[in-house]
C-alpha positions in Angstrom: 130.3 89.5 83.2 131.5 93.6 83.8 133.4 95.7 84.8 136.4 96.0 87.5 135.5 99.3 88.5 136.4 100.5 91.8 132.8 100.9 93.8 133.0 104.1 94.5 134.0 105.3 90.7 130.8 107.2 90.0 129.1 106.7 86.6 126.7 107.9 83.7 123.7 105.9 83.9 121.2 105.6 81.0 118.2 103.7 81.0 115.6 102.8 77.8 113.2 100.8 78.5 111.0 101.8 75.3 110.9 98.0 74.0 108.8 96.7 77.0 105.3 95.7 76.7 103.1 98.8 77.1 100.9 97.4 80.2 104.5 96.8 81.7 105.2 99.0 84.7 108.9 100.0 85.5 110.1 100.2 88.7 114.2 100.0 90.4 116.3 101.8 92.5 116.8 104.9 90.8 113.3 105.5 88.8 109.9 104.6 88.9 107.1 104.4 86.1 108.6 106.5 83.4 110.3 104.5 80.7 113.9 106.1 80.5 116.2 107.7 82.9 119.3 109.6 83.0 121.8 110.2 86.3 125.0 109.4 87.4 126.0 106.8 90.8 128.4 104.8 92.1 129.3 101.4 91.2 128.7 99.7 94.2 124.7 101.2 94.3 124.5 99.6 90.9 125.4 96.4 91.5 123.3 96.4 94.5 120.2 97.9 92.8 117.0 96.6 92.1 114.9 96.1 89.0 111.3 95.4 88.3 109.5 94.9 85.2 105.9 93.6 84.4 102.3 93.2 85.9 102.8 95.0 89.1 100.6 97.5 90.6 102.7 100.8 91.3 101.4 103.5 94.2 103.8 106.7 94.1 103.3 109.4 97.5 105.9 112.1 98.5 107.8 112.5 102.3 108.8 116.1 102.8 108.9 116.0 98.5 110.5 112.8 98.1 109.1 110.3 96.2 108.2 106.7 97.5 106.8 104.1 95.7 105.2 100.8 96.3 105.2 98.2 93.7 102.8 94.9 94.6 102.0 91.9 92.7 99.6 89.5 94.0 96.9 88.9 96.8 97.5 89.5 100.7 95.2 89.9 103.4 95.8 93.4 103.7 95.1 96.0 100.9 97.4 97.7 98.5 96.8 100.9 100.4 97.0 99.6 103.7 100.7 98.4 103.1 101.6 101.8 101.6 99.9 103.6 103.9 102.2 101.7 106.5 105.4 101.8 104.6 104.9 105.5 104.1 104.4 105.6 108.3 107.7 103.9 109.2 109.5 105.4 106.7 108.4 109.0 107.9 109.1 108.1 111.4 112.5 107.0 110.9 113.4 109.4 109.0 112.0 112.0 111.2 114.4 110.0 114.0 117.5 110.3 112.6 116.8 114.0 110.7 117.3 112.4 107.7 115.1 113.1 104.5 118.3 113.0 101.7 117.1 109.6 100.5 116.1 111.4 96.9 113.5 108.0 96.1 112.8 105.0 97.6 110.9 101.7 96.4 109.9 98.9 97.9 108.6 95.8 96.3 106.0 93.1 97.1 105.6 89.8 95.1 104.0 86.2 96.1 105.8 83.2 96.9 104.0 80.0 96.3 105.5 77.9 99.0 103.3 78.0 101.7 105.3 80.0 105.4 107.8 81.7 103.6 109.7 84.7 103.0 112.7 86.9 102.7 113.9 90.2 101.7 116.5 92.0 100.4 117.5 95.8 101.3 118.8 97.3 98.3 120.2 100.7 97.1 117.2 102.9 97.6 114.9 99.5 97.5 113.7 97.1 99.9 112.9 93.4 98.3 109.9 91.3 99.8 109.0 87.9 98.9 106.4 85.8 100.5 103.7 83.3 100.5 100.6 85.0 101.1 100.1 83.0 104.8 103.7 83.4 106.0 102.8 86.8 108.4 100.6 88.8 109.9 100.3 92.4 109.1 102.1 93.4 112.5 105.0 91.0 111.3 105.0 92.8 108.3 105.4 96.4 110.1 108.0 94.7 111.9 110.3 93.3 109.2 109.9 96.7 107.1 110.7 98.9 110.1 113.7 96.7 110.5 114.8 96.4 107.1 114.5 100.5 106.5 116.3 101.2 110.1 119.1 99.5 107.9 119.9 102.8 106.2 121.8 103.9 109.1 122.4 100.9 111.5 124.6 98.9 108.9 124.4 101.2 106.5 125.9 104.3 107.3 126.9 103.4 110.5 128.9 100.0 110.1 131.7 98.7 112.5 135.2 97.9 111.0 136.4 94.5 110.9 134.2 90.8 109.8 131.1 91.3 108.8 129.7 88.0 111.1 131.4 89.4 114.2 130.0 92.7 113.7 126.0 91.5 113.3 125.6 92.5 117.3 125.6 95.9 116.1 124.2 96.2 112.8 121.4 93.6 113.2 121.2 94.1 117.3 121.2 97.7 117.6 118.4 97.8 114.7 116.3 95.2 115.7 116.0 97.6 119.5 115.8 100.9 117.2 113.0 98.8 115.0 110.9 98.3 118.5 112.4 101.9 120.3 110.8 103.8 117.2 107.3 101.8 116.3 107.0 102.7 120.1 108.3 106.4 120.1 105.8 106.7 116.4 102.8 105.4 117.7 102.8 101.8 116.2 103.3 100.5 120.0 102.0 101.0 122.9 103.8 100.9 126.0 103.0 97.7 127.2 103.3 96.0 123.5 107.0 98.0 123.5 107.8 96.2 127.0 106.2 93.2 125.6 108.4 93.4 122.8 111.5 94.0 124.8 110.5 90.6 126.9 110.3 88.4 124.1 113.7 89.6 122.7 115.0 89.3 126.5 113.5 85.8 126.2 115.3 84.3 123.0 118.9 86.1 123.5 118.6 84.0 127.9 116.6 80.5 125.9 119.7 80.9 123.1 121.3 77.2 123.6 124.5 79.3 122.2 124.2 82.6 124.3 127.4 81.9 125.9 129.5 81.3 122.2 132.2 83.4 122.0 132.4 86.4 119.5 134.7 84.3 117.3 133.3 81.0 117.5 129.7 82.7 116.5 130.9 84.5 113.6 132.3 81.1 112.4 129.3 79.1 112.8 126.9 81.9 111.7 125.5 80.3 108.8 125.8 76.6 110.0 122.8 76.9 112.4 119.6 79.0 113.0 120.7 79.5 116.9 124.1 81.3 115.4 121.8 83.4 113.2 119.8 84.8 115.8 122.2 85.3 118.5 123.5 88.7 117.0 120.0 90.0 117.1 119.4 89.3 120.7 122.5 90.1 122.1 123.1 93.2 120.3 119.3 94.1 121.5 120.7 93.4 124.9 123.5 95.4 124.7 121.7 98.2 123.2 118.8 98.2 125.8 121.8 97.6 128.7 123.7 101.0 127.1 120.4 103.2 127.0 119.3 102.4 129.8 122.6 103.1 131.9 123.0 106.1 130.3 119.4 107.3 130.6 120.3 106.0 134.7 123.3 108.5 134.7 121.4 111.5 133.1 124.4 111.6 130.6 121.5 111.4 127.6 120.7 108.0 125.6 121.5 105.9 123.0 119.9 107.9 120.4 122.2 110.9 121.3 125.3 108.5 121.4 124.2 107.1 117.9 123.9 110.8 116.7 127.3 112.1 117.9 128.7 108.3 116.2 127.3 109.9 112.6 129.6 113.1 113.2 132.5 111.0 114.2 132.3 109.0 111.3 132.9 111.6 108.6 133.2 110.4 105.4 134.7 107.2 106.6 132.8 104.1 105.5 133.6 102.0 108.7 134.3 103.4 112.3 136.7 101.4 114.4 135.6 99.7 117.4 138.1 102.2 119.7 136.5 104.9 118.0 132.8 103.4 119.2 134.0 102.5 122.7 135.9 105.7 123.0 132.4 107.8 122.8 131.0 105.7 125.1 133.3 106.4 127.6 132.5 109.4 127.4 129.4 109.0 128.6 130.9 106.9 131.6 130.2 103.8 129.9 133.4 101.1 130.6 133.0 100.1 126.9 136.1 98.2 127.1 135.6 96.0 129.7 131.8 95.1 128.6 132.5 94.6 125.5 135.6 92.0 126.4 133.3 90.6 128.5 130.2 90.1 126.9 130.8 90.5 123.2 133.9 88.8 122.6 133.7 86.2 125.5 130.2 85.4 125.2 129.2 86.5 129.0 125.5 87.4 129.4 124.6 90.8 129.5 122.8 91.7 132.7 119.2 93.8 131.9 118.5 97.8 133.6 115.0 98.5 133.6 114.3 101.6 131.4 113.4 104.9 133.1 109.9 105.1 131.0 108.7 101.8 132.1 108.9 102.6 136.1 105.7 101.8 136.9 105.8 98.3 135.4 108.6 96.0 137.7 111.0 93.9 136.2 111.4 90.6 137.4 112.8 87.0 136.8 110.8 84.5 135.2 111.2 81.0 134.6 110.8 80.4 131.3 110.8 77.7 129.1 113.7 77.4 126.4 113.1 76.3 122.7 112.8 72.2 121.6 111.8 71.2 117.9 111.1 68.1 119.5 112.2 66.2 115.8 114.8 66.6 113.3 115.2 70.1 111.5 118.2 68.8 109.3 115.6 66.6 107.1 112.6 69.0 106.9 111.4 69.8 103.4 108.5 69.5 101.8 106.9 65.7 100.8 110.0 64.1 103.0 109.2 61.8 106.0 109.5 62.9 109.3 112.0 61.9 111.2 113.9 62.3 114.7 111.0 62.6 117.0 111.8 63.2 120.5 109.4 60.7 123.0 108.0 62.6 125.8 108.3 66.7 123.7 105.7 68.9 122.9 106.2 67.5 119.4 105.6 63.7 120.0 102.7 65.1 122.9 101.0 66.5 120.2 101.2 63.7 117.4 104.2 64.2 115.5 105.8 61.0 114.7 108.4 59.5 112.6 107.3 58.9 108.6 104.8 61.3 108.4 104.8 63.2 105.3 105.8 66.9 105.7 103.2 68.9 103.1 103.4 72.3 104.8 105.5 73.7 108.0 105.7 77.2 110.0 108.8 77.5 112.5 110.1 80.5 114.4 113.8 78.8 115.2 114.5 79.9 119.0 111.3 81.3 119.9 110.1 78.5 121.8 106.4 81.3 122.4 105.7 81.3 118.7 103.9 77.9 117.7 104.9 75.3 115.2 102.3 74.8 112.5 102.9 71.1 110.0 100.7 70.0 107.8 101.4 66.3 107.3 100.3 63.1 105.3 99.7 60.7 107.9 98.5 57.8 105.9 95.7 58.5 103.7 95.0 61.5 106.5 96.3 65.2 105.6 96.4 66.5 109.2 97.5 69.7 110.9 99.9 69.5 113.4 100.4 72.7 116.1 102.2 73.1 119.4 104.9 75.0 121.1 108.4 74.4 120.9 109.6 74.3 124.7 111.2 72.2 126.8 110.3 70.9 130.1 112.9 72.5 131.8 113.2 76.5 132.6 115.8 79.2 132.5 115.5 82.2 134.8 114.7 85.4 132.7 114.4 89.0 133.6 111.0 89.7 132.2 108.6 93.1 133.0 105.3 92.2 134.2 101.7 93.2 133.2 102.7 94.2 129.7 101.5 92.4 126.0 102.8 89.3 125.5 
């Protein structure tokens, strides 16, 4: 039960944790470490807050005088200090990119999941919650996830397109993906070959997507129904951002960075930016945005690729790549359930997967044929680990940089 207040209403907030056990750490979207807090906040921010208390290991550092807390529970392949340093470096790099250090307080919370191969995260008011199993990702994947989620402070946060949320994910998620990798490169996390390798992987996922030509309305309607539709705005928006950035640099009219800074200025105090305003600013840089968005975003046309000037010594060529094929029925996949629908002749079949084997744990990156599927299955009295690349036998032509990191 909560009051029916407008989300933008400012309210007084008083927190008192004095009744909590003495050994517990206190950490939330407004303060950490102390047993009490008094301040003001928006109702919407209060509803979108993180609240944590218990046996967390709590660490604190400052970026330009503003505290950043890391609250950790469980054992990981990386140390607490490594996680803290990584978070500080990413947050500092993104604040520097946007020239914005206005956030008075930020909390990163990491807690373990018991089930193998799973993770999820939530970007909240002045906080990010991440829950994952200890074997779900390597430290490099964690870096990318942290960078992506913190980038939402601006893209999808301070910069939001008006309209149905699912229909605008090409911007809020796709542009966030693009700038996640770009800032990881400019801040030194990625080398140039590593950055271009990330571009290759995103382009491959987009061009190999079985739903890449879906029209915007149908893709939005299907977003919550299938993994392929959930990934499409990430990869399509990435490809569109790459095209715009390369086009602006090629024309000598600036870059997509400058466009986003202008978009922030043009937004002013408004919560949302209209599609008309977005396109009008692009057209000022010589981009025929209305026709491009109609053809590529609304009508599902495949976005072409332009080479980035910084990659001049690397050749952009078309390669024939295999599309994703899981090779069995994902709809019935769950722990303890029998595997079904194994496709004879698929990579799953060739790796030894058969109908009736019982799934014990699994790791699958849907619609990413370059990422191995790992299945731990029960085959009679024997436990087996089956690993394979989920690729179809036929291929698709995909633009790729040559001679970079895979």
